[in-house]
N, C-alpha and C positions, 0 to 999 in steps of 0.2 A: 516442339513449340506448343505452348498452351494458349487456349483462347478463353477469355472470360466475358460472358455476356451479362449486361445489366442495363437498366434504364435510369435516366436522370431526368428530373423535372426540368423543362426547358429553361425556366428562369435561373436554375442553378448553373447553367452554362456560363451566364454572364458573371455570376459570383465566383465561379471557379477561375475565370480569367483574372480576377483581382488577386488571387492567391499568388500568382507569379510576380505581381507588383508589390504585394504586401506580405512580407514573411511573418507578420504577427497575426494574420488571419487565423482564427480558431476553426478547425475542421474535425468533424466526426465521420468516420467511415464505418458503415454497418455491413457486416458480412453475413448473408443469410442464404444458405443452399446454393452457393456459387454465384450469388448476386451481390454486387456492391452498390450501396446507396450512400451518397455523401450529403452531409448537412454542413452549412457554413454559418459562422458567427458565434457569439457568446451563448446563444440559445441552442446551439447544435446538439449539445449533450441531451437535453430534455427531448428534443425531436427524435434523436436516435433511440433513446430508451422507449419512447412511445411506440416506435415502429418495430422494436426488437421482439423476437420470439425466443422460446427456450432453446438454448444451445448456440445462440448467436454470439458473435464477437464484435465488439465496438472498439475501434482504434482511434484514439484522440491525438491530434497534433500537439505540438508545443503551443502554449497560450493559455488564456483565461476562459473558463467556462462557468456560466451561471448554473445554479442548481435550484429548481423550484421547490424542492422538498417533497415532491410526489413520491409515493411508496412504490418501490420496484419489487415485484413478486415473480421474477423470472430467473431461470438459470442462465447466467450470462458471464462472459469474460469482458472486463473493461480495462483496456491497456492505454496508458499514457506514454508520452515521449520521454518522461524521466523526471527526476527531482534534483538535478544538479544545479544548485543555485550559483555555483562559481562559474559555470559555463554560460548560463543565461539564455541559451538557445534551446536546449533539450529540457524544457521545464513545463510541466502540465499542472495547472492549478484549477481545482474545483472550489469555488468560493460561495459566499452567501450562506445558504441553509445547510442543514444536515443532509447527508446522502443516506436515504432511508431504504432499508431492505426488509421485505415482508416474508418472514418465516412462519407467520401465524396462519395465513391462509394455506400455504403449502410448505410444511416443515421439512420437506425433502429437497428443496432447491439447492443448487450448488453455484456459488458466486466466487469469481476470482477477480481481484483488484490489483493492478500492477502499474508501477511507475507514475504515481499521481500524488500531489500534495492536496490532501483533503483539509482545507482550512476550516470548514464548518464541522468536520468530524464525520464519522460513520456510525450509524445506529441501526438497530433491528427491532422489529416486532416479533413476538414469539407466542407460542401456545404452551402455557404452563402444564397442560395435561398431556401434551404430545409434542416432544421435541423432535421426533422423527429422526432422520439421518442427515439433516441439513449440514452443509459444509460452507465455510467462509475461509478463503485463502487471501492473505494480504502479503504481497511481495514488493519489496523495494518502494515503499510508500512512506509519506509523512502523514500521520493522522493526529489531528489536534486532540480529539477524544474519540475513543472507540468503545461502544457498548455492543459487544458481540454476543448477543443472547441466542446462541446457536449450539447445536449438539457438538459439532467438530470445528475447531478454530486452529488455523495454522498461520503463523506470522513469521516471515523471513526477511532479513536484511532491511528492517524498517525502523522508523522512530515513532513511538506511540507515546503521546504525552500523558494520557489517562486511559487505563484499560479496565473494562468491566465485562463480566461474563457470569454465567449461571453455575451454581454448585454442581449441576449434573453435566456441565460441558466438559469436553476433553480439549485442553488448550496446550498447544506446543509452540514455543517461541524460540527462534533460532537467530543468532548473529544479529541481534537487534538491541535498541535502547528503549527501555520502558521506564517512565519517570514516576508513575504512581499507579497503584492498584490496590483495591480494598477487598479483593476476593481471594479465596483459597483454591489450591489444587492445580495451578499451572505448572508446566515443566519448561524450564529455561536452560538453554545450552548456548555457550559462547555469547553471552549477553552482558550488557551494562544495565543494572537494575537498581533503582533508587526509590525509596519511599513506598515499598510494598508492605501491606499488612495482611497477615494470615499465612497459612501453611503453603509451602511451595517446594519444588525440587529444583536445585541449581547444580549445573555441571559446567566447570570451566567458565565461571562468570566473575565479573567485578561487581561487588555489592556495596551499597551505601545506605545509611539511614533506614535500616529495617531490622526486625527482630528474627533471629534465626533459631530461637529456642524450640520451635515446633516444626522446624523445616529439615529437609535433607539437602545438605550442601557439600559437594565434593570437589576438591581441586579448585577452590575459589579464593579470590582476594577480597578482604573486607576493608573498606575505606572508613576509618574511624575518625572523622573530622572533629567530632565533639568530644573525643577522648573518653567515651562512655562505654567502651568495649568491656564486656565481662564474659567469663567462660560460659559456654552453653550448658543447659541442664543435662543431666545424665541421659534423659530420654531422647535428646536430639541426635539425629543420625548424620553427624558432620565430621568429615575427615579432610586433612590437609588444607587447613584454612590459614592463609597468610594475612596478617593484619598490618596495614600501613596507615599513615596519618593524613595523607593528602592525595588528591587525584593525580597530582603531578608526580607522585611516587610510582604511579602505575603507567602513565602515558607521557610521551613527548607531545606537547601541543603548544601553540602560540597563544599567549594570553595569561592573565593572572589566574591563580588557583581558584579564587572565588568566582571566576567567570564560568567555571565548569559546573553547570547544573543540568541535569538531564531534561529539565523543562525549558532550557534555554536553546531552542531549536536553531536560532540564528547562529549562535556560537558553535554549536555542534556541527552544523552543516558546513561551516567554513574551515574545519580542521581536518587534517590528515593525521590521525593518531598512529603512533607506533608503540607497541607494548614494551615496557622496560622489564617486565617480569615474565620469566619463561613459563610460568605455570598457566598463563592465559595467552598463548601465542596467536590464537585466532579470534579473540574476543572483539566484539564491537560491530558497529554499523558499516565500517569501511572495508569489510571483506567482500568486495564485489558490489557494494551499494552505489558507489559513485566512481566514474561516470556511469550513467545508466545506458545499457544497450537494450533496445526493444527486443522482446522475445519474438515478435512477428513484425516484420517490416511490410509496408504496403508494396504490392507488386510493381516492378519497374515497367512502365508502359512503353511499348515499342511503336505501336501504331493505333490510331483510332479512325474508324469509319462510321460516319453518321448517316442515317437514312435521309432521303430527300424530303420526306414529309413526316410530320408528327402525327400521332394517332389522335383520336377524338378527345382524349383526356389531356392533350397538350404535352405528351411525353415524347421524347425522341428515342428511337431505337438505335443503339450504339453497339458496334462490334469492336471490342478492344483486344488487341494482341499484346501479350506481355512476354517478358523474357522468361526463359526456362529457369 
């Protein structure tokens, strides 16, 4: 049997009571050195970020969280309940402002974002003279715009409407949808990519509305909606390219062919695509993206013992027994 000791501000006890009655209450749980602190309401995210230290984990419930736009310069993991819009229950949304990360002050911080719809987008500050070894991981997220000015960027099973990064960055995108990008140098595997400008490497991808003449594309499908396809230049390192005329030639989906746009997040989220072409059997955002299963579930509480008296700061001492 494990025991977890933490303190809660006395007033939060009343708020926590309301969670049982209101399943839409937004809650952030901050894990720091074996201590859990909870914050309730739409401002809970900002409060948890303010209290967090390097290495901490913040777990968000389903619900809506406001974002003040304050810059976060800490190595943290931020996990939401998911991005399954069809379910409607396991859905974490960060609205309003950009979610700002500060790699300028400390270019070596490591940040992981999981299971969240960033409606305002994710952006970073950076030091052009020292990119350091900074790391940004985005897993199973929807990001309206992502300016990942970080040394190392990894994106998995996500939808990114607009992606930006630095020429010196190492960017790896797996099993995701990227609707636009004006930078060069990223590596895409098992992705749907539309509207990218510049050099890139593609492996087992579905590609549309982009120029492959300076790219490396292997085992890919090119969707030539505008019927403007032409052979690549002799310098291009492209092999095994299958050319089709419509998105519906690649996937089974419900809706008109013109509805399939990689920036049409609503449409994409409501589809369960199956590949028609053997060359890309694992392509796309639905290889494990939905429904979302949290990487870390909050502990199941078995018993709570509260001290008879609060301390001078108005905090209650609580002994919480959790399941193994």
